[in-house]
C-alpha positions as CSV (number, residue, x, y, z in Angstrom):
1,M,66.0,6.4,-52.9
2,K,66.1,2.9,-51.7
3,I,64.2,0.0,-53.3
4,V,64.0,-3.5,-51.8
5,V,63.4,-6.1,-54.5
6,C,62.1,-9.3,-52.9
7,P,60.3,-11.6,-55.3
8,D,59.3,-15.3,-55.0
9,S,60.0,-17.5,-58.0
10,F,57.7,-17.3,-61.1
11,K,57.1,-21.0,-60.9
12,G,58.3,-22.9,-64.0
13,T,59.9,-19.9,-65.7
14,V,62.0,-17.6,-63.6
15,P,63.6,-18.5,-60.2
16,S,63.5,-15.9,-57.5
17,Y,67.2,-14.9,-57.7
18,R,66.9,-14.3,-61.4
19,A,63.6,-12.4,-61.0
20,A,65.3,-10.1,-58.4
21,E,68.2,-9.4,-60.8
22,I,65.8,-8.5,-63.7
23,V,63.7,-6.2,-61.5
24,K,66.9,-4.5,-60.2
25,T,68.3,-4.0,-63.7
26,A,64.9,-2.5,-64.8
27,A,64.7,-0.2,-61.8
28,L,68.3,1.1,-62.3
29,S,67.5,1.8,-66.0
30,V,64.8,4.2,-64.8
31,V,66.3,5.5,-61.6
32,P,70.1,5.1,-62.0
33,E,70.9,6.8,-58.7
34,A,68.7,4.4,-56.6
35,A,70.0,2.0,-54.1
36,V,68.5,-1.3,-55.0
37,V,68.8,-4.2,-52.5
38,T,67.9,-7.7,-53.8
39,V,66.5,-10.3,-51.5
40,P,65.3,-13.4,-53.4
41,L,62.6,-15.0,-51.3
42,A,60.7,-18.2,-51.0
43,D,57.6,-19.0,-48.8
44,G,58.7,-22.5,-47.8
45,G,58.5,-23.9,-51.3
46,E,60.9,-24.1,-54.2
47,G,63.8,-21.7,-54.0
48,T,64.1,-22.0,-50.2
49,C,67.7,-23.2,-50.4
50,D,68.7,-20.3,-52.7
51,A,66.9,-17.8,-50.4
52,L,68.7,-19.0,-47.4
53,G,72.1,-19.4,-49.1
54,A,72.3,-23.1,-48.4
55,E,75.0,-25.4,-49.9
56,K,73.4,-28.0,-52.1
57,I,74.2,-31.7,-51.9
58,R,73.2,-33.5,-55.0
59,V,71.3,-36.8,-54.7
60,R,69.6,-39.0,-57.3
61,V,66.1,-40.0,-56.1
62,A,62.7,-41.1,-57.5
63,G,60.8,-38.3,-59.2
64,P,57.1,-37.7,-58.8
65,D,56.3,-40.1,-61.6
66,G,58.6,-42.7,-60.1
67,T,61.5,-42.3,-62.6
68,P,65.0,-41.4,-61.3
69,T,65.7,-37.6,-61.1
70,D,68.6,-35.4,-60.0
71,S,67.7,-33.7,-56.8
72,F,69.4,-32.1,-53.7
73,Y,69.2,-31.2,-50.1
74,G,70.6,-28.0,-48.7
75,V,73.1,-27.6,-45.8
76,L,72.9,-24.8,-43.3
77,G,75.3,-25.6,-40.5
78,D,73.9,-28.7,-38.8
79,V,70.5,-28.4,-40.5
80,A,69.5,-30.2,-43.7
81,V,67.0,-28.2,-45.8
82,I,64.8,-30.3,-48.1
83,E,62.7,-28.7,-50.8
84,L,59.7,-31.0,-51.7
85,A,59.6,-29.4,-55.1
86,S,63.1,-30.7,-55.9
87,A,61.9,-34.3,-55.9
88,A,58.1,-34.0,-56.3
89,G,57.6,-30.8,-58.2
90,L,54.8,-30.1,-60.7
91,S,57.3,-29.4,-63.5
92,Q,59.1,-32.7,-63.1
93,T,56.5,-34.9,-64.7
94,S,55.5,-35.4,-68.3
95,F,51.9,-35.6,-67.2
96,H,49.9,-33.6,-64.7
97,D,47.7,-35.9,-62.6
98,P,48.1,-35.7,-58.8
99,S,46.2,-39.0,-58.3
100,L,49.3,-40.8,-59.8
101,T,52.3,-38.9,-58.5
102,T,54.4,-39.6,-55.4
103,T,56.5,-37.9,-52.8
104,Y,58.7,-41.0,-52.3
105,G,61.8,-39.2,-53.6
106,V,61.4,-36.6,-50.9
107,G,61.7,-39.3,-48.3
108,E,64.8,-40.6,-50.0
109,L,66.3,-37.1,-49.5
110,F,65.6,-37.4,-45.7
111,V,67.3,-40.8,-45.7
112,A,70.4,-39.5,-47.6
113,A,70.7,-36.6,-45.2
114,A,70.3,-38.8,-42.2
115,E,73.0,-41.1,-43.5
116,A,75.3,-38.1,-43.8
117,G,74.7,-37.4,-40.1
118,F,72.0,-34.8,-40.0
119,R,69.4,-34.9,-37.2
120,K,67.8,-31.5,-37.8
121,F,65.7,-31.0,-40.8
122,V,63.7,-28.2,-42.5
123,L,61.2,-29.4,-45.0
124,A,60.1,-26.7,-47.4
125,L,56.7,-27.4,-48.9
126,G,55.3,-25.8,-52.1
127,G,55.4,-26.3,-55.8
128,S,54.3,-29.9,-55.5
129,G,52.7,-32.0,-58.2
130,T,51.4,-34.5,-55.7
131,N,48.4,-35.2,-53.5
132,D,49.5,-38.3,-51.5
133,C,49.3,-36.8,-48.0
134,G,53.0,-37.4,-47.6
135,C,52.6,-41.2,-47.7
136,G,55.4,-41.4,-50.2
137,V,57.8,-39.5,-47.9
138,A,56.8,-41.7,-45.0
139,S,57.2,-44.9,-47.1
140,A,60.7,-44.1,-48.1
141,C,61.5,-43.5,-44.4
142,G,60.2,-46.9,-43.3
143,V,56.5,-46.3,-42.5
144,R,54.3,-49.2,-43.8
145,F,50.9,-48.7,-45.3
146,C,48.8,-51.8,-45.6
147,D,45.6,-52.6,-47.5
148,A,42.6,-54.6,-46.2
149,G,44.5,-57.8,-47.0
150,G,47.5,-56.8,-45.0
151,E,49.7,-56.2,-48.1
152,A,52.1,-53.2,-47.8
153,F,52.1,-50.7,-50.7
154,I,53.1,-47.1,-51.4
155,P,50.0,-45.0,-51.6
156,V,49.5,-42.2,-54.2
157,G,46.6,-39.8,-54.3
158,G,44.4,-42.1,-56.1
159,T,45.0,-45.1,-53.8
160,L,44.8,-43.4,-50.4
161,E,41.3,-44.9,-49.8
162,L,43.0,-48.4,-49.9
163,V,45.0,-47.7,-46.7
164,S,43.6,-49.9,-44.0
165,R,46.4,-49.8,-41.5
166,I,49.5,-47.7,-40.8
167,D,52.6,-49.0,-39.0
168,V,55.2,-46.5,-37.9
169,S,57.2,-48.9,-35.9
170,R,59.7,-49.3,-38.7
171,L,60.3,-45.6,-39.2
172,D,64.1,-45.0,-39.7
173,P,65.3,-44.5,-36.1
174,R,67.7,-41.7,-37.3
175,I,64.7,-39.8,-38.6
176,A,62.5,-40.7,-35.7
177,E,64.9,-39.0,-33.3
178,S,65.4,-36.0,-35.5
179,E,63.9,-32.5,-35.1
180,I,61.8,-31.7,-38.2
181,T,60.3,-28.3,-39.0
182,V,58.0,-28.0,-41.9
183,M,57.8,-24.6,-43.6
184,C,54.3,-24.2,-45.2
185,D,53.6,-21.8,-48.0
186,V,49.8,-21.9,-47.2
187,D,47.7,-22.3,-44.1
188,N,45.0,-24.4,-45.8
189,P,43.8,-27.5,-43.9
190,L,43.9,-31.0,-45.3
191,L,40.1,-31.4,-45.9
192,G,37.1,-29.4,-47.0
193,E,36.5,-26.5,-49.3
194,R,39.8,-25.0,-48.4
195,G,41.6,-28.3,-48.4
196,A,44.4,-29.8,-50.4
197,A,42.3,-31.5,-53.1
198,R,39.6,-28.8,-53.7
199,V,41.9,-25.8,-53.8
200,F,45.2,-27.0,-55.2
201,A,44.6,-30.2,-57.1
202,P,43.0,-28.4,-60.1
203,Q,46.2,-26.4,-60.4
204,K,48.1,-29.7,-60.7
205,G,45.9,-31.0,-63.6
206,A,43.0,-32.7,-61.7
207,D,39.5,-32.6,-63.2
208,A,36.4,-32.5,-61.1
209,G,36.1,-36.3,-60.7
210,T,39.8,-36.6,-59.7
211,V,39.4,-33.8,-57.1
212,E,36.6,-35.7,-55.4
213,L,38.6,-38.9,-55.6
214,L,41.5,-37.2,-53.8
215,E,39.3,-35.5,-51.2
216,K,37.7,-38.9,-50.4
217,G,41.1,-40.6,-50.2
218,A,42.5,-37.9,-47.9
219,R,39.4,-38.1,-45.7
220,S,39.8,-41.9,-45.5
221,V,43.5,-41.8,-44.7
222,A,43.0,-39.1,-42.1
223,S,40.5,-41.4,-40.3
224,V,43.1,-44.2,-40.3
225,I,45.7,-41.8,-38.9
226,K,43.4,-40.8,-36.1
227,R,42.6,-44.5,-35.3
228,D,46.1,-45.9,-35.6
229,L,48.3,-43.0,-34.5
230,G,45.9,-41.0,-32.3
231,I,46.4,-37.8,-34.2
232,D,43.7,-35.7,-35.8
233,V,45.2,-34.0,-38.9
234,S,42.0,-33.0,-40.6
235,A,42.0,-29.4,-39.6
236,I,45.6,-28.5,-38.9
237,P,46.5,-25.1,-40.4
238,G,49.0,-25.9,-43.2
239,G,48.1,-29.5,-43.2
240,G,46.8,-29.2,-46.8
241,A,50.1,-27.8,-48.1
242,A,51.8,-29.8,-50.9
243,G,48.9,-32.1,-51.4
244,G,48.5,-32.9,-47.7
245,C,52.2,-33.5,-47.0
246,G,51.9,-31.0,-44.2
247,A,49.5,-33.2,-42.4
248,G,51.5,-36.4,-43.2
249,A,54.7,-34.9,-41.9
250,V,53.0,-34.2,-38.6
251,A,51.4,-37.7,-38.4
252,F,54.2,-39.9,-39.7
253,L,57.4,-37.9,-38.8
254,G,56.4,-36.0,-35.7
255,A,57.2,-32.7,-37.5
256,K,56.1,-29.2,-36.5
257,L,54.5,-26.8,-39.0
258,M,55.3,-23.2,-39.3
259,R,54.6,-20.4,-41.8
260,G,57.6,-20.5,-44.1
261,I,57.7,-16.9,-45.2
262,D,58.0,-15.6,-41.7
263,A,61.0,-17.9,-41.0
264,I,62.8,-16.8,-44.1
265,L,62.1,-13.1,-43.6
266,D,63.5,-13.4,-40.1
267,A,66.5,-15.3,-41.4
268,V,67.5,-12.6,-43.9
269,G,66.9,-9.7,-41.5
270,F,64.1,-8.3,-43.7
271,D,62.7,-5.8,-41.2
272,A,66.0,-4.0,-41.0
273,L,66.1,-3.6,-44.8
274,L,62.7,-1.9,-44.7
275,E,63.5,0.7,-42.1
276,D,64.7,3.3,-44.7
277,A,63.2,1.9,-47.8
278,D,61.0,3.9,-50.3
279,L,59.5,1.0,-52.1
280,A,59.3,-2.8,-51.8
281,V,58.9,-4.8,-55.0
282,T,57.7,-8.4,-54.7
283,G,56.1,-10.9,-57.0
284,E,55.2,-14.4,-58.0
285,G,53.9,-16.3,-61.0
286,R,50.2,-16.2,-60.2
287,F,48.8,-13.5,-57.9
288,D,45.4,-14.7,-56.6
289,A,43.3,-15.3,-53.5
290,T,45.8,-18.0,-52.3
291,S,48.5,-15.3,-52.2
292,A,47.0,-14.1,-48.9
293,D,47.4,-17.5,-47.3
294,G,51.0,-17.3,-46.0
295,K,52.8,-16.8,-49.3
296,V,55.7,-14.4,-50.1
297,V,53.5,-11.4,-51.2
298,S,51.4,-11.5,-48.0
299,G,54.5,-11.9,-45.8
300,V,56.3,-8.9,-47.5
301,A,53.2,-6.7,-47.4
302,S,52.5,-7.4,-43.7
303,R,56.1,-6.4,-42.7
304,A,56.2,-3.4,-45.1
305,L,52.9,-2.1,-43.6
306,K,54.6,-1.7,-40.2
307,Y,57.2,0.6,-41.8
308,E,54.7,2.4,-44.1
309,V,56.6,1.2,-47.1
310,P,54.5,0.8,-50.3
311,V,54.5,-2.6,-51.9
312,A,54.3,-3.2,-55.7
313,V,53.5,-6.7,-56.9
314,V,54.9,-7.8,-60.3
315,C,53.4,-11.1,-61.3
316,G,52.8,-13.3,-64.3
317,V,49.0,-13.2,-64.1
318,A,46.7,-11.5,-61.6
319,E,43.3,-12.4,-60.4
320,E,41.0,-9.4,-60.3
321,G,40.5,-8.0,-56.8
322,A,43.2,-10.2,-55.2
323,E,45.1,-7.2,-54.0
324,K,42.1,-6.2,-51.8
325,L,42.8,-9.3,-49.7
326,I,46.3,-8.2,-48.7
327,P,46.7,-5.0,-46.7
328,G,49.8,-3.0,-47.8
329,V,49.8,-3.9,-51.5
330,T,49.6,-0.6,-53.3
331,G,49.9,-1.8,-57.0
332,V,49.7,-5.0,-59.0
333,F,51.5,-5.2,-62.4
334,P,50.9,-8.5,-64.4
335,T,53.3,-9.3,-67.1
336,L,50.6,-11.2,-69.1
337,R,47.4,-9.5,-69.9
338,G,44.2,-10.9,-71.4
339,T,44.2,-14.7,-72.0
340,P,47.7,-16.0,-71.1
341,P,49.4,-18.4,-73.5
342,A,49.2,-22.1,-72.7
343,V,53.0,-22.2,-72.6
344,I,55.6,-19.4,-72.0
345,T,59.3,-20.0,-72.2
346,P,61.7,-18.8,-69.6
347,E,63.2,-16.3,-72.1
348,E,59.8,-14.9,-72.9
349,A,58.9,-14.7,-69.2
350,E,62.2,-12.8,-68.5
351,K,61.6,-10.2,-71.3
352,S,58.0,-9.6,-70.1
353,L,59.2,-9.3,-66.5
354,Y,61.8,-6.7,-67.4
355,K,59.4,-4.6,-69.5
356,T,56.7,-4.7,-66.8
357,A,59.2,-3.8,-64.0
358,E,60.3,-0.8,-66.0
359,E,56.7,0.3,-66.4
360,M,56.0,-0.3,-62.7
361,I,59.0,1.9,-61.6
362,K,57.9,4.7,-63.8
363,L,54.4,4.7,-62.6
364,T,55.3,4.2,-58.9
365,L,58.3,6.5,-58.4
366,L,58.3,9.1,-61.2
């Protein structure tokens, strides 16, 4: 019997590599003779460097609240891999308000890697605590955002509407000449009901009024981008990822967007692992309707479906009926039932994951 264990991170509690180890241990406790292959995954968000086995270069940059934080970029040959969540992550602030947070530190990672000689970049979006449309990234790389009075400033989500002019002429030439690929963990556009503000900002602490402020600001800055740069970013699939950073990367850095999970599954040779598998076990912190939009679970399920391998999802919490949106998912096993606690420690999350994985293996394979 062969089991392929391929989870995403349980954001804020259990990283993907640790989740894979826990599920493997639980599976072997139930079926000791099984061959269990672990493949920690990421969908273009946090954990991408670990999933790809990239060497990490440590850099101190501005965090999402502007205070210095320890971050890193990954090295894969001649490619620098930058995780937005390593410098603008939701867990890195003492407050959750995407109208105030910045991606500036992510731009500082680009500059640090460029200074080290890199001219090929992969930017992994996901896990952000921001909604600044990537203006912080661009500002750190030399792009100027000016208000109606001509004064340059660094926009955050709550001040996007003040952007009156965008000047990309001072973009760091090393970055301007670079090849930049953006791995998106969702395919949502920048604006509208499926856009960055309305879908994701509430998950980052935004109330209804703040959501509308962010939507209005994103719409305003998109119009300035179209006028000044000649690029319409309003409806690009993936443009709404990481608080609009997908759209900003296209507009300000000349980046190309792609579905992150597909790139990673190809990189780890995932299809070959499925050819003789009896079960694939994947998972994430929250399994809901957005899981169908280019995240790890949907990517695993679509590949497994081709090989007729059943897919079990172990998750922190599950939205009722979400599995119906993803063909190939045969069972969903949440570790938290009923009303989840406001705070769960990594230790508690690991214990719950182990127990649930044991139950899942018994129900699925025995």
